TIPA-50936 format. One record per atom (N, C-alpha, C, O, CB): residue in three letters; atom name; y, x, z. Coordinates in pm, whole numbers, plus 32768, in hexadecimal, padded with zeros to 4 digits. Glycine has a CB too. Layout:
ALA_CA_Y_X_Z;
...
***
This chain:
MET_N_D69C_0769_D586;
MET_CA_D623_07D4_D57A;
MET_C_D5B9_0796_D531;
MET_O_D58C_0728_D551;
MET_CB_D5E6_0806_D60A;
PRO_N_D58F_07DD_D4CB;
PRO_CA_D528_07BB_D473;
PRO_C_D496_07D2_D4B0;
PRO_O_D482_082E_D4FF;
PRO_CB_D53C_080B_D3F5;
ASP_N_D440_0788_D48F;
ASP_CA_D3BA_077E_D4B5;
ASP_C_D36A_07D7_D457;
ASP_O_D385_07CE_D3DF;
ASP_CB_D38B_06ED_D4B3;
TYR_N_D30D_0828_D47C;
TYR_CA_D2C4_0882_D421;
TYR_C_D21E_0873_D443;
TYR_O_D1F3_0865_D4B5;
TYR_CB_D2FF_0922_D438;
GLU_N_D1D6_0879_D3D8;
GLU_CA_D14C_0874_D3EB;
GLU_C_D114_0903_D3CF;
GLU_O_D126_093B_D364;
GLU_CB_D10C_0808_D38F;
ILE_N_D0CA_093E_D43D;
ILE_CA_D098_09CD_D41B;
ILE_C_D006_09C9_D3FC;
ILE_O_CFC1_0990_D451;
ILE_CB_D0B0_0A34_D493;
ARG_N_CFD2_09F3_D3A1;
ARG_CA_CF35_09F9_D37B;
ARG_C_CF08_0A80_D387;
ARG_O_CF41_0AD2_D340;
ARG_CB_CF13_09CA_D2E5;
ILE_N_CEAB_0AA8_D3D7;
ILE_CA_CE77_0B29_D3EC;
ILE_C_CDE7_0B0F_D395;
ILE_O_CD94_0ABC_D3BA;
ILE_CB_CE68_0B54_D49B;
LEU_N_CDD7_0B5A_D327;
LEU_CA_CD75_0B4C_D2CA;
LEU_C_CCF6_0BBF_D2EF;
LEU_O_CD0A_0C2F_D31F;
LEU_CB_CDBD_0B60_D233;
GLN_N_CC7E_0B8A_D2D1;
GLN_CA_CC0F_0BD9_D2C9;
GLN_C_CC10_0C2E_D24D;
GLN_O_CC58_0C18_D1EC;
GLN_CB_CB9B_0B87_D2D1;
SER_N_CBBB_0C90_D259;
SER_CA_CBA0_0CE8_D1E1;
SER_C_CB9F_0CAA_D160;
SER_O_CBDD_0CDE_D102;
SER_CB_CB24_0D28_D1ED;
ASN_N_CB58_0C37_D152;
ASN_CA_CB3E_0BE4_D0DA;
ASN_C_CBB4_0B8C_D0B8;
ASN_O_CBA8_0B47_D053;
ASN_CB_CAC2_0B8D_D0F0;
GLY_N_CC32_0B82_D107;
GLY_CA_CC87_0B36_D0EC;
GLY_C_CC95_0AB7_D134;
GLY_O_CD00_0A7A_D12B;
GLY_CB_CC7C_0B2A_D07C;
ILE_N_CC37_0A8B_D178;
ILE_CA_CC30_0A04_D1B4;
ILE_C_CC6D_0A1A_D24A;
ILE_O_CC4F_0A79_D293;
ILE_CB_CB8C_09C7_D1B5;
PRO_N_CCCA_09B2_D26A;
PRO_CA_CCFD_09C0_D2DA;
PRO_C_CC9C_09BF_D352;
PRO_O_CC43_096B_D361;
PRO_CB_CD5A_0966_D2E0;
ALA_N_CCB8_0A2A_D3AB;
ALA_CA_CC60_0A19_D42C;
ALA_C_CCB3_09EA_D49C;
ALA_O_CC79_09C4_D501;
ALA_CB_CC18_0AA1_D459;
LEU_N_CD45_09E8_D496;
LEU_CA_CD9A_0999_D4FF;
LEU_C_CE0D_096F_D4B6;
LEU_O_CE43_09B0_D45C;
LEU_CB_CDC7_09EE_D582;
ILE_N_CE30_0901_D4DF;
ILE_CA_CEAE_08BF_D4A4;
ILE_C_CEF5_0897_D524;
ILE_O_CEB6_085C_D57C;
ILE_CB_CE90_083A_D43B;
THR_N_CF7F_08B7_D532;
THR_CA_CFCE_089D_D59B;
THR_C_D066_086D_D577;
THR_O_D092_089A_D50E;
THR_CB_CFCC_0915_D5E9;
SER_N_D0A8_0829_D5B3;
SER_CA_D13A_0805_D598;
SER_C_D18F_0841_D5FD;
SER_O_D165_0862_D66C;
SER_CB_D152_076C_D596;
GLU_N_D202_084F_D5DA;
GLU_CA_D265_0897_D635;
GLU_C_D2E8_086E_D5F4;
GLU_O_D2F2_0857_D57B;
GLU_CB_D251_0940_D63E;
THR_N_D35A_0865_D659;
THR_CA_D3E2_085A_D62C;
THR_C_D427_08DC_D644;
THR_O_D428_0902_D6B9;
THR_CB_D42A_07E7_D671;
GLN_N_D45D_0920_D5F3;
GLN_CA_D4A6_0996_D5F3;
GLN_C_D52E_0996_D5B1;
GLN_O_D545_0943_D55A;
GLN_CB_D458_09F5_D5B9;
LEU_N_D582_09E9_D5D3;
LEU_CA_D60E_09EC_D5B8;
LEU_C_D613_0A0A_D50D;
LEU_O_D660_09CB_D4C4;
LEU_CB_D65C_0A68_D61D;
THR_N_D5C3_0A65_D4E1;
THR_CA_D5E4_0A97_D466;
THR_C_D543_0ABA_D41D;
THR_O_D4D9_0AC3_D45C;
THR_CB_D653_0B22_D47C;
ASP_N_D551_0AC8_D39D;
ASP_CA_D4D8_0AEC_D348;
ASP_C_D49A_0B6B_D38A;
ASP_O_D422_0B79_D3A1;
ASP_CB_D501_0B08_D2A7;
LEU_N_D4FE_0BC8_D3A4;
LEU_CA_D4CA_0C55_D3CD;
LEU_C_D48C_0C43_D457;
LEU_O_D426_0C83_D470;
LEU_CB_D545_0CCB_D3D1;
ALA_N_D4C0_0BF0_D4B6;
ALA_CA_D47F_0BEE_D536;
ALA_C_D3F8_0BB2_D528;
ALA_O_D39E_0BDF_D56F;
ALA_CB_D4D0_0BA3_D59A;
ALA_N_D3DC_0B42_D4C5;
ALA_CA_D355_0B0B_D4C0;
ALA_C_D306_0B6B_D481;
ALA_O_D291_0B64_D4A4;
ALA_CB_D34A_0A88_D479;
ILE_N_D322_0BCD_D426;
ILE_CA_D2DE_0C29_D3E6;
ILE_C_D2AB_0C87_D45C;
ILE_O_D233_0C9F_D468;
ILE_CB_D336_0C6D_D379;
ARG_N_D309_0CB8_D4B0;
ARG_CA_D2F2_0D1F_D517;
ARG_C_D278_0CD3_D575;
ARG_O_D216_0D12_D59B;
ARG_CB_D38D_0D44_D572;
SER_N_D28C_0C4E_D590;
SER_CA_D236_0C0D_D5E9;
SER_C_D1AA_0C13_D5A1;
SER_O_D147_0C33_D5E3;
SER_CB_D26A_0B79_D609;
ALA_N_D1A1_0BF5_D51F;
ALA_CA_D126_0BF5_D4DD;
ALA_C_D0E1_0C80_D4E2;
ALA_O_D067_0C85_D4F6;
ALA_CB_D13C_0BCA_D452;
ARG_N_D130_0CF8_D4D1;
ARG_CA_D0F2_0D71_D4CF;
ARG_C_D0B5_0D94_D562;
ARG_O_D04F_0DD8_D567;
ARG_CB_D157_0DD8_D49E;
ARG_N_D0F4_0D65_D5D9;
ARG_CA_D0B1_0D75_D65C;
ARG_C_D043_0D22_D66A;
ARG_O_CFE6_0D4B_D6B1;
ARG_CB_D106_0D5E_D6C9;
LEU_N_D03B_0CB1_D633;
LEU_CA_CFC9_0C5D_D634;
LEU_C_CF62_0C90_D5E9;
LEU_O_CEEF_0C80_D614;
LEU_CB_CFE5_0BDF_D607;
ALA_N_CF76_0CD7_D56D;
ALA_CA_CF0F_0D01_D512;
ALA_C_CEC3_0D75_D545;
ALA_O_CE48_0D74_D539;
ALA_CB_CF48_0D22_D48F;
GLN_N_CF00_0DDD_D580;
GLN_CA_CECC_0E52_D5BA;
GLN_C_CE6E_0E9C_D569;
GLN_O_CE28_0E5E_D519;
GLN_CB_CE90_0E35_D631;
ARG_N_CE65_0F0C_D573;
ARG_CA_CE04_0F71_D520;
ARG_C_CE06_0F56_D486;
ARG_O_CD9D_0F58_D446;
ARG_CB_CD65_0F60_D551;
GLY_N_CE73_0F40_D453;
GLY_CA_CE82_0F2C_D3B5;
GLY_C_CE49_0EC0_D37E;
GLY_O_CE39_0EBF_D304;
GLY_CB_CE4E_0F93_D369;
ARG_N_CE22_0E56_D3CC;
ARG_CA_CDEB_0DDD_D38B;
ARG_C_CE57_0DA1_D336;
ARG_O_CECD_0DBC_D349;
ARG_CB_CDB7_0D74_D3F3;
SER_N_CE28_0D43_D2CB;
SER_CA_CE9A_0D15_D276;
SER_C_CEC7_0C8C_D2B3;
SER_O_CE7F_0C49_D2FD;
SER_CB_CE6E_0D05_D1D6;
PHE_N_CF42_0C6C_D28C;
PHE_CA_CF83_0BFA_D2BE;
PHE_C_CFD4_0BB6_D25C;
PHE_O_CFFC_0BF1_D1F8;
PHE_CB_CFD1_0C1B_D32C;
GLU_N_CFF0_0B39_D274;
GLU_CA_D05F_0AF4_D21E;
GLU_C_D0B5_0A9B_D280;
GLU_O_D088_0A5D_D2E0;
GLU_CB_D01C_0A92_D1A0;
VAL_N_D13B_0A9F_D257;
VAL_CA_D195_0A57_D2B4;
VAL_C_D1D0_09E2_D258;
VAL_O_D1FC_0A01_D1E9;
VAL_CB_D20E_0ABE_D2F5;
TRP_N_D1D3_096E_D27B;
TRP_CA_D207_08F3_D22D;
TRP_C_D277_08B9_D279;
TRP_O_D274_08AD_D2F4;
TRP_CB_D196_0881_D215;
ARG_N_D2DB_0897_D22F;
ARG_CA_D339_0852_D26A;
ARG_C_D354_07BE_D210;
ARG_O_D394_07B3_D1A8;
ARG_CB_D3B8_08B5_D276;
GLY_N_D311_075C_D256;
GLY_CA_D2F5_06EC_D204;
GLY_C_D297_06FE_D187;
GLY_O_D22D_0739_D19C;
GLY_CB_D372_06BB_D1D9;
PRO_N_D2AF_06D5_D112;
PRO_CA_D262_06E0_D0B6;
PRO_C_D26F_0774_D05B;
PRO_O_D22C_0795_CFFA;
PRO_CB_D279_0667_D070;
GLU_N_D2CF_07B4_D096;
GLU_CA_D2DF_084A_D057;
GLU_C_D29F_08C1_D0A2;
GLU_O_D2B7_08D1_D11A;
GLU_CB_D378_086E_D04C;
CYS_N_D25F_0905_D06A;
CYS_CA_D222_0981_D098;
CYS_C_D283_09E8_D099;
CYS_O_D2A8_0A19_D02E;
CYS_CB_D1B1_09AA_D046;
ILE_N_D2B4_0A13_D10E;
ILE_CA_D327_0A72_D111;
ILE_C_D2E9_0AFA_D109;
ILE_O_D33B_0B55_D0F9;
ILE_CB_D383_0A63_D194;
THR_N_D26F_0B1B_D110;
THR_CA_D234_0BA1_D107;
THR_C_D197_0B7E_D0DE;
THR_O_D149_0B2F_D114;
THR_CB_D245_0BF9_D19F;
GLY_N_D185_0BC8_D07B;
GLY_CA_D0EE_0BC2_D040;
GLY_C_D09E_0C1C_D0AC;
GLY_O_D0C5_0C39_D11D;
GLY_CB_D0DE_0C09_CF91;
LEU_N_D02E_0C40_D071;
LEU_CA_CFC8_0C85_D0B7;
LEU_C_D00D_0CFE_D0FB;
LEU_O_D05A_0D3B_D0B1;
LEU_CB_CF53_0CAF_D057;
ALA_N_D000_0D2B_D179;
ALA_CA_D040_0DA7_D195;
ALA_C_CFDE_0E21_D15A;
ALA_O_D010_0E8E_D140;
ALA_CB_D05B_0DB1_D239;
THR_N_CF6C_0E0F_D14B;
THR_CA_CF18_0E75_D10C;
THR_C_CEC6_0E26_D09F;
THR_O_CEA7_0DB0_D0AD;
THR_CB_CEB6_0EC2_D17C;
LEU_N_CEA7_0E71_D031;
LEU_CA_CE49_0E2E_CFE5;
LEU_C_CDB9_0E1D_D014;
LEU_O_CD87_0E71_D05F;
LEU_CB_CE48_0E6C_CF71;
PRO_N_CD7A_0DB9_CFED;
PRO_CA_CCF1_0DB1_D021;
PRO_C_CC92_0E17_CFB7;
PRO_O_CCBC_0E39_CF48;
PRO_CB_CCBC_0D04_D023;
GLU_N_CC2A_0E38_CFE1;
GLU_CA_CBD0_0E96_CFB3;
GLU_C_CB9C_0E4A_CF26;
GLU_O_CB84_0DD1_CF27;
GLU_CB_CB57_0EB9_D028;
PRO_N_CB91_0E8E_CEC2;
PRO_CA_CB4E_0E50_CE4B;
PRO_C_CAC4_0E29_CE5E;
PRO_O_CA7C_0E6A_CEAA;
PRO_CB_CB51_0EA7_CDDB;
PRO_N_CA9C_0DC4_CE1E;
PRO_CA_CA09_0D9B_CE40;
PRO_C_C9A9_0E06_CE0C;
PRO_O_C9C1_0E48_CDA6;
PRO_CB_C9E1_0D0A_CDFC;
THR_N_C93F_0E15_CE54;
THR_CA_C8CC_0E73_CE1A;
THR_C_C879_0E21_CDB8;
THR_O_C86A_0DA6_CDBE;
THR_CB_C868_0EAF_CE94;
THR_N_C847_0E6B_CD65;
THR_CA_C7E1_0E1C_CCFD;
THR_C_C74D_0E5F_CD0F;
THR_O_C6EE_0E35_CCCC;
THR_CB_C817_0E30_CC4C;
***
């Protein structure tokens, strides 16, 4: 079973939480990340050096 790193991101894209899990599939890891993220927060799921899902939602554009 592969190991995954899940990064829950702040609105500015900086990780607020990083956790690792062992899951059966990529889809199971993504589902777990969605549960951890809650309330539409952005997240990334990594399998080794490969990001298997980018940002779940795009960060807000910077204000000037």
